[in-house]
N, C-alpha and C positions, 0 to 999 in steps of 0.2 A: 505493499500502500504508498500510496508517494506520501508525502508531507504534508503536500496539498491535503488530500485526498482526508487527510487522518485531519488538519485541521478542521476540515471541513465538518467533518464527521461527528468532532467533538462541541465546535460550531454549533451545529445543530442538534448535540444532544442536551447545549448547556440552554438553548432557547425551549428547549423542550420545558426544562426543567422550571424553567422561570414562568413557562404559559401556565405549569402546572401548579402554581404555587398561588394559596386563594389567600384570602384577607382572614382569614381564622387563625392564622397565626400570630395573629394580636401584637403584630412588627406596629414600629413609629412608624409614624406617615413620608418619616425624611425619609429611615432608609428604604420604603415602598416605594419614593420616587425616585429615589437611587439607583433603585434596582429594573426597574422599567427603563430606566434612561442608559443602562449600561446593555439592555435587551433593546432597544435601540439601534445604541454605537453598533451592537455587535451583527444585527441584523443588516445595519451599514457597510458594515468591513468584509461583513458575507460580502454581500453584491457587486463593491468596490473589487474585491480578491478576484470573483466569478468573473468578470468586466474584464479584469487585466490577466486573468487564466484566457479568456477568449481572445484579446490580443493576440497575447502568445502564442495561440494555436492557431492563428491565421497568418502569424508574424514565421511561425515555422513551416506551416505550408507553403506562400511565399519561397521563402530560403531553400527548402528541400528540390520546389523543383526547378528551379536558378540551380543549385548546384544538379542537377538533374543534365539540363540546358548547357550548361558550361563541360558538363562530360561530355555529349554530348558531342558536341564542338570540337574537344581536345582528340575526341575519339578520332574525328573527320582528319582534323590535322596530322596523325600523328598517321594513319591511312597513307594521306596525301605525301606526304613525306617519304615513304615507305615506296611509295611509286615511282616520287622523284628519282632517289634513291637509285633504285632500281630501272628507271632509264639512262641517270648519270650511267652506274653500269655495261649497259647493253651500250648504251653511246663510245664508252672508255675502248670496252672489248670491238667494236667494229672499228676504234682509229687504228687499236694494235694492228688489227687484219688490215684493212687497208697501208698503214703502212709499210707493214711485212711484203704485202704485192707487192708497193714502190720496189723496196728495196731489189726485191725478186728480178725487177724488168730493168734494175738500175745494175745490174751485176752480168 
């Protein structure tokens, strides 16, 4: 379980506990207000974390696609470089053959 999921689970558990509390505990009003304020704060933090998580997931998807595209471009470039090297090798071999033929004709 990821840290985010664990925090979310703990936060949901705490919010559930706060929701289940009733006024029958004979708590002073200021403590009750403090608990309500904390509950609202925790709910807002949860929403903010969820929003940030969604943004990170979108960014992750975008970067993953960008990496895939870059890898594809690298593969194409490597293929072209290999073809170019092969063509150079073939031309070099042909040149050597032509030089050899010219030497035969000059002798």
